[in-house]
C-alpha positions in Angstrom: 44.7 67.7 29.6 46.7 67.5 26.4 45.6 65.2 23.5 48.1 62.4 22.7 46.6 61.5 19.3 44.1 62.9 16.9 42.4 61.1 14.1 39.0 59.5 13.4 36.8 56.6 14.4 35.7 54.6 11.4 32.0 53.6 12.0 30.8 52.0 8.7 31.1 54.7 6.1 31.0 57.4 8.9 34.2 59.0 10.0 34.1 60.7 13.5 37.0 63.1 14.0 38.3 62.7 17.6 41.1 63.5 20.0 42.5 60.9 22.4 43.3 61.8 26.0 44.9 59.7 28.7 42.2 58.7 31.3 44.6 57.7 34.1 47.4 59.3 36.2 49.9 57.8 38.7 49.1 58.1 42.4 52.4 57.1 43.8 54.9 59.6 45.2 57.6 60.9 42.8 60.8 59.6 44.4 64.2 60.4 43.0 67.1 58.0 42.8 70.1 59.2 44.8 73.7 58.1 45.4 73.8 56.5 48.9 77.2 58.3 49.6 76.3 61.9 49.0 72.6 61.9 48.0 73.4 63.3 44.6 70.8 62.7 41.9 71.3 59.7 39.6 71.1 60.6 35.9 70.6 58.1 33.1 72.4 58.8 29.9 72.0 57.5 26.3 75.5 56.4 25.4 77.1 55.4 22.1 78.2 51.7 22.6 81.4 52.3 20.4 82.6 55.7 21.7 81.1 55.7 25.2 80.0 59.3 24.6 76.5 60.6 25.4 74.1 61.0 22.5 71.5 63.7 22.4 67.8 62.9 21.6 67.9 64.7 18.3 70.7 62.4 17.1 69.0 59.1 18.0 67.2 57.1 15.3 65.5 53.7 15.4 66.7 50.7 13.4 66.0 47.0 12.8 68.9 44.5 12.6 69.0 42.4 9.4 72.0 40.1 8.7 74.2 42.0 11.1 73.4 45.4 9.6 70.8 47.9 10.7 68.0 49.2 8.5 67.4 52.8 9.8 63.8 53.9 10.0 62.6 57.5 9.8 59.3 58.8 11.3 57.7 58.8 7.9 58.4 55.1 7.5 56.2 54.1 10.5 53.3 55.9 8.9 53.9 54.6 5.4 53.7 51.0 6.8 49.9 51.6 7.4 48.8 55.2 7.0 45.1 54.3 7.5 45.8 52.8 10.9 47.8 55.8 12.0 44.8 58.1 11.4 41.7 56.0 11.8 40.4 53.7 14.6 38.5 51.3 12.4 35.6 49.5 14.2 35.7 46.0 12.8 32.8 44.5 14.8 30.6 45.0 17.7 30.7 42.7 20.8 29.3 42.2 24.3 31.7 43.6 26.9 30.9 40.7 29.2 32.5 38.3 26.6 35.9 40.0 27.1 37.9 38.7 30.0 39.4 41.3 32.3 42.9 39.8 31.7 42.9 41.5 28.2 42.3 45.0 29.5 45.3 47.3 29.4 44.9 51.1 29.4 41.8 53.5 29.3 41.6 56.7 27.3 39.0 59.4 26.8 37.7 60.2 23.3 36.6 63.8 22.6 34.9 64.7 19.4 36.2 67.5 17.1 33.6 70.2 16.5 32.6 68.6 13.1 32.2 65.2 14.7 29.9 66.1 17.5 26.7 64.6 16.0 28.1 61.3 14.8 30.0 61.0 18.1 26.7 61.3 20.0 25.0 58.9 17.6 27.6 56.2 18.1 27.6 56.8 21.9 23.8 56.6 22.2 23.6 53.6 19.8 26.1 51.7 21.9 24.1 52.5 25.0 20.9 51.3 23.4 22.3 48.0 22.1 24.6 47.3 25.1 27.4 46.7 22.6 31.1 47.8 22.4 33.1 48.6 19.3 36.2 46.4 18.7 38.9 47.7 16.4 42.6 48.6 15.8 44.8 51.6 15.3 48.4 52.6 15.5 49.8 54.8 18.3 53.5 55.4 18.9 54.6 52.9 16.3 52.6 50.1 17.9 49.3 48.6 16.7 46.7 48.3 19.4 43.5 46.3 19.7 40.9 48.6 21.3 37.4 48.5 22.7 35.2 51.6 22.4 32.3 51.9 24.9 30.0 54.6 26.3 30.4 56.1 29.8 27.9 58.8 30.7 28.4 61.5 28.0 31.8 60.1 26.8 33.1 57.4 24.6 35.9 55.5 26.4 38.7 53.7 24.5 40.3 50.8 26.3 43.4 49.3 24.9 43.2 45.5 25.2 45.9 42.9 24.7 46.2 40.5 21.7 45.8 36.8 22.5 49.5 36.2 21.9 50.4 38.7 24.7 48.7 36.4 27.3 51.0 33.8 28.8 50.0 30.1 28.6 49.0 28.6 31.9 50.3 25.1 31.1 53.4 25.5 33.3 51.4 26.4 36.4 50.8 23.6 38.9 47.2 23.9 40.1 46.4 20.9 42.3 43.1 19.1 41.9 41.2 19.5 45.2 37.8 18.2 46.1 35.6 20.7 48.1 33.0 19.3 50.5 29.4 20.6 50.0 29.3 22.0 53.6 32.6 24.0 52.9 31.1 25.4 49.7 27.9 26.5 51.4 29.9 28.2 54.1 32.1 30.0 51.6 29.0 31.2 49.6 27.6 32.5 52.9 30.8 34.4 53.6 30.8 35.9 50.0 27.1 37.0 50.4 27.8 38.5 53.8 30.7 40.6 52.3 28.8 41.5 49.1 28.0 45.2 48.6 27.2 47.6 45.7 30.5 48.6 44.1 31.6 52.1 45.0 35.2 52.9 44.0 35.2 56.1 46.2 35.3 53.8 49.2 38.9 52.9 48.4 41.8 55.3 48.8 45.6 55.0 48.2 46.4 55.3 52.0 49.9 53.9 51.6 51.3 57.0 49.9 49.5 59.2 52.4 51.2 57.4 55.3 54.5 57.4 53.4 54.3 61.2 52.9 53.7 61.7 56.6 56.8 59.6 57.4 58.8 61.7 54.9 57.7 65.0 56.4 58.5 63.7 59.9 62.0 62.7 58.8 62.4 66.2 57.2 61.7 67.7 60.6 64.4 65.5 62.2 62.0 63.0 63.8 62.6 59.3 63.8 59.3 57.6 63.1 58.6 54.7 65.4 58.3 51.3 63.7 54.8 50.0 63.7 54.5 46.3 64.6 52.3 44.4 62.2 50.0 42.1 63.9 48.9 39.1 61.9 45.8 37.5 63.3 45.7 33.8 62.6 42.7 31.5 62.9 42.7 29.4 66.1 42.0 26.3 64.0 43.7 24.9 60.9 40.4 23.2 60.0 38.9 24.9 56.9 35.4 24.6 58.1 36.2 26.1 61.5 38.0 29.0 59.7 35.0 29.7 57.6 32.7 29.7 60.7 35.1 32.0 62.4 35.1 34.3 59.4 31.3 34.5 59.4 31.2 35.5 63.0 34.0 38.1 62.7 33.1 41.8 62.3 32.7 43.0 58.7 35.8 44.6 57.4 35.7 48.1 56.0 37.4 49.3 52.9 40.5 51.3 53.6 
């Protein structure tokens, strides 16, 4: 893995030198875009809006429009705006992870200590484990300020980018009808949930769609025409909610795919 950022975690007056690594990777197949006529690759170009000519990456700068004119920004300007946030993940407070709704979670990263930061890194990790708390703070990556949560996982510290409150859409425009649930229906629904409740094990779940798609691609590459599989949707025999719940309870337990 290659580090995408290096800096320090600010923990009180203690600075912990760290490197940041992406914790996730895409699982979908890498499909190219092609011209339908001759299957030639589609390329995207960065084009000058005035001349129509392609512009190379090294000749592209960023700018902000003020009164119909652009203020051009250089790389150094982004760091000058807040040099401390470009180099330090400052922990502002400690919180209980359960108090943060899952809607705020965005992207996870691994934090690795530099050699000189091994002991304070271990201290913060173990102290978070002992208290059951997470560190909440901010830093700047790729010209964008991020709100982050730092928490322990085994021997590592994990950094989770989380969304700011203003990034979450308001629900006022949604139309959620007010429905009354009968006690018998609630009891049956709880029974169904309890029947399907297990210990969480992420290894039980695999991305089977891409596996099947790759098989289809390889079959087409050999000149075979894959047969269309008919999807069978099994409906409940009754439209009555209580009857559907009873039917669900008596049905075989579904396995993770």
